[in-house]
PASEBA-1860 file (N, C-alpha, C; in nm, 3 decimals):
! residues 91
1> MKKYMMII> 16.343/4.834/1.545/16.222/4.767/1.506/16.222/4.736/1.356 ~ 16.268/4.833/1.275/16.274/4.813/1.131/16.367/4.695/1.098 ~ 16.475/4.685/1.173/16.571/4.577/1.151/16.504/4.441/1.172 ~ 16.424/4.428/1.275/16.355/4.301/1.304/16.250/4.270/1.198 ~ 16.180/4.372/1.152/16.080/4.351/1.048/16.146/4.302/0.919 ~ 16.262/4.359/0.887/16.335/4.318/0.767/16.380/4.172/0.779 ~ 16.428/4.134/0.894/16.472/3.996/0.917/16.355/3.899/0.903 ~ 16.242/3.934/0.959/16.122/3.849/0.950/16.078/3.837/0.803
9> ALLLMPFA> 16.079/3.948/0.732/16.040/3.945/0.590/16.133/3.857/0.510 ~ 16.262/3.865/0.535/16.359/3.782/0.463/16.343/3.634/0.496 ~ 16.309/3.604/0.619/16.289/3.465/0.658/16.163/3.405/0.596 ~ 16.062/3.487/0.575/15.936/3.439/0.518/15.937/3.436/0.366 ~ 16.033/3.499/0.301/16.037/3.505/0.156/16.035/3.369/0.088 ~ 16.112/3.270/0.135/16.109/3.141/0.066/15.973/3.073/0.069 ~ 15.886/3.115/0.159/15.755/3.054/0.172/15.646/3.129/0.096 ~ 15.686/3.230/0.021/15.588/3.307/-0.055/15.527/3.219/-0.163
17> ASAEIVTI> 15.402/3.240/-0.190/15.330/3.159/-0.289/15.377/3.194/-0.429 ~ 15.371/3.096/-0.515/15.404/3.117/-0.655/15.291/3.193/-0.722 ~ 15.327/3.271/-0.820/15.226/3.341/-0.897/15.156/3.243/-0.990 ~ 15.231/3.141/-1.033/15.178/3.045/-1.128/15.262/2.917/-1.122 ~ 15.197/2.806/-1.148/15.269/2.679/-1.159/15.249/2.628/-1.300 ~ 15.360/2.603/-1.368/15.358/2.556/-1.506/15.404/2.412/-1.508 ~ 15.325/2.325/-1.567/15.362/2.185/-1.583/15.393/2.161/-1.730 ~ 15.511/2.106/-1.755/15.560/2.091/-1.891/15.585/1.943/-1.918
25> GVNGLVCS> 15.515/1.885/-2.013/15.541/1.749/-2.056/15.664/1.749/-2.145 ~ 15.758/1.657/-2.118/15.885/1.659/-2.191/15.924/1.519/-2.235 ~ 15.948/1.501/-2.365/16.002/1.375/-2.417/16.153/1.374/-2.400 ~ 16.208/1.258/-2.368/16.352/1.243/-2.359/16.409/1.245/-2.219 ~ 16.324/1.263/-2.118/16.372/1.261/-1.979/16.389/1.117/-1.934 ~ 16.514/1.073/-1.914/16.536/0.933/-1.877/16.628/0.913/-1.758 ~ 16.706/1.015/-1.720/16.803/0.992/-1.613/16.824/1.119/-1.530 ~ 16.903/1.106/-1.426/16.928/1.220/-1.338/17.007/1.330/-1.410
33> FCATAIEK> 17.086/1.293/-1.509/17.156/1.393/-1.590/17.056/1.482/-1.663 ~ 16.950/1.419/-1.714/16.842/1.494/-1.782/16.779/1.594/-1.685 ~ 16.750/1.548/-1.565/16.688/1.634/-1.465/16.779/1.752/-1.432 ~ 16.906/1.724/-1.416/17.002/1.830/-1.384/17.011/1.931/-1.498 ~ 17.008/1.883/-1.622/17.016/1.973/-1.737/16.896/2.067/-1.740 ~ 16.777/2.013/-1.714/16.655/2.096/-1.713/16.659/2.196/-1.597 ~ 16.697/2.149/-1.478/16.706/2.238/-1.362/16.805/2.351/-1.389 ~ 16.918/2.318/-1.449/17.020/2.419/-1.479/16.968/2.519/-1.582
41> TFAQKGFD> 16.897/2.470/-1.682/16.841/2.557/-1.785/16.753/2.665/-1.723 ~ 16.664/2.625/-1.632/16.573/2.723/-1.572/16.640/2.804/-1.463 ~ 16.740/2.749/-1.396/16.814/2.826/-1.296/16.886/2.943/-1.363 ~ 16.938/2.920/-1.482/17.005/3.028/-1.556/16.908/3.138/-1.596 ~ 16.781/3.105/-1.599/16.678/3.204/-1.633/16.615/3.266/-1.508 ~ 16.669/3.232/-1.390/16.624/3.294/-1.265/16.518/3.219/-1.189 ~ 16.491/3.093/-1.225/16.392/3.013/-1.155/16.462/2.918/-1.059 ~ 16.421/2.920/-0.932/16.487/2.833/-0.835/16.400/2.717/-0.789
49> KVNVNLDE> 16.275/2.714/-0.831/16.186/2.604/-0.793/16.146/2.527/-0.918 ~ 16.225/2.426/-0.949/16.202/2.342/-1.066/16.201/2.198/-1.019 ~ 16.096/2.125/-1.052/16.087/1.984/-1.014/16.075/1.900/-1.141 ~ 16.167/1.805/-1.157/16.166/1.717/-1.273/16.120/1.579/-1.228 ~ 16.014/1.529/-1.288/15.962/1.396/-1.258/16.000/1.304/-1.374 ~ 16.103/1.222/-1.353/16.152/1.134/-1.458/16.054/1.022/-1.491 ~ 15.984/0.971/-1.391/15.889/0.861/-1.413/15.773/0.903/-1.503 ~ 15.719/1.021/-1.477/15.603/1.069/-1.552/15.641/1.159/-1.669
57> KFVTLDVP> 15.769/1.192/-1.680/15.821/1.274/-1.791/15.759/1.414/-1.797 ~ 15.763/1.482/-1.681/15.719/1.621/-1.681/15.804/1.705/-1.588 ~ 15.798/1.834/-1.610/15.871/1.933/-1.530/15.769/2.029/-1.472 ~ 15.782/2.058/-1.344/15.697/2.158/-1.280/15.783/2.280/-1.248 ~ 15.737/2.393/-1.294/15.809/2.518/-1.276/15.724/2.612/-1.193 ~ 15.772/2.649/-1.074/15.702/2.747/-0.990/15.748/2.886/-1.033 ~ 15.657/2.962/-1.085/15.688/3.094/-1.138/15.657/3.197/-1.029 ~ 15.758/3.269/-0.981/15.734/3.369/-0.878/15.670/3.495/-0.935
65> EGKAMTDK> 15.614/3.577/-0.848/15.557/3.705/-0.888/15.661/3.785/-0.965 ~ 15.619/3.847/-1.072/15.708/3.934/-1.147/15.800/3.862/-1.245 ~ 15.794/3.730/-1.248/15.878/3.653/-1.340/15.786/3.568/-1.425 ~ 15.798/3.579/-1.555/15.709/3.502/-1.642/15.783/3.456/-1.766 ~ 15.735/3.346/-1.821/15.786/3.295/-1.949/15.665/3.254/-2.031 ~ 15.667/3.288/-2.158/15.561/3.245/-2.247/15.582/3.097/-2.281 ~ 15.478/3.035/-2.336/15.491/2.896/-2.379/15.602/2.883/-2.484 ~ 15.611/2.980/-2.570/15.715/2.979/-2.675/15.855/2.985/-2.613
73> EITAAIND> 15.874/3.067/-2.510/16.003/3.078/-2.443/16.038/2.950/-2.369 ~ 15.938/2.890/-2.304/15.960/2.763/-2.233/15.998/2.654/-2.332 ~ 15.925/2.646/-2.442/15.954/2.545/-2.544/16.094/2.563/-2.600 ~ 16.133/2.686/-2.627/16.268/2.713/-2.679/16.375/2.671/-2.579 ~ 16.353/2.700/-2.450/16.450/2.663/-2.347/16.466/2.511/-2.337 ~ 16.354/2.439/-2.341/16.358/2.293/-2.334/16.424/2.237/-2.460 ~ 16.388/2.289/-2.575/16.448/2.243/-2.701/16.598/2.268/-2.704 ~ 16.640/2.385/-2.656/16.782/2.418/-2.652/16.860/2.324/-2.560
81> AGYEVTDI> 16.791/2.270/-2.459/16.854/2.174/-2.367/16.859/2.034/-2.427 ~ 16.792/2.015/-2.543/16.797/1.887/-2.612/16.676/1.798/-2.592 ~ 16.565/1.856/-2.548/16.444/1.778/-2.520/16.327/1.835/-2.599 ~ 16.218/1.762/-2.601/16.100/1.802/-2.677/15.980/1.822/-2.584 ~ 15.914/1.935/-2.598/15.794/1.966/-2.518/15.674/1.897/-2.582 ~ 15.597/1.826/-2.500/15.475/1.761/-2.550/15.351/1.843/-2.517 ~ 15.351/1.910/-2.402/15.239/1.997/-2.365/15.279/2.088/-2.250 ~ 15.204/2.195/-2.235/15.226/2.292/-2.127/15.091/2.327/-2.068
89> TRK> 15.079/2.315/-1.935/14.958/2.358/-1.865/14.997/2.455/-1.756 ~ 14.906/2.547/-1.728/14.930/2.650/-1.626/14.819/2.648/-1.523 ~ 14.857/2.670/-1.397/14.760/2.679/-1.287/14.783/2.807/-1.212
END
């Protein structure tokens, strides 16, 4: 029975709600290479749900429970990737 409960829990994990959604306005996003660079930047920091919107020039970061980044850390990560943060909002 424990084995089945563990399997069910593992299957439902990807559907767990985010603790927070951070929307980051970013200057310099113009192509798919830009999107890949941003996704890779946050993947290296342990985030697997990153959406880059090239048309609107923003990044949405789904922050899971127990994982957090301050605005300063987010700005530093984006700057290190070669882009400029225009604003950060949290929901």
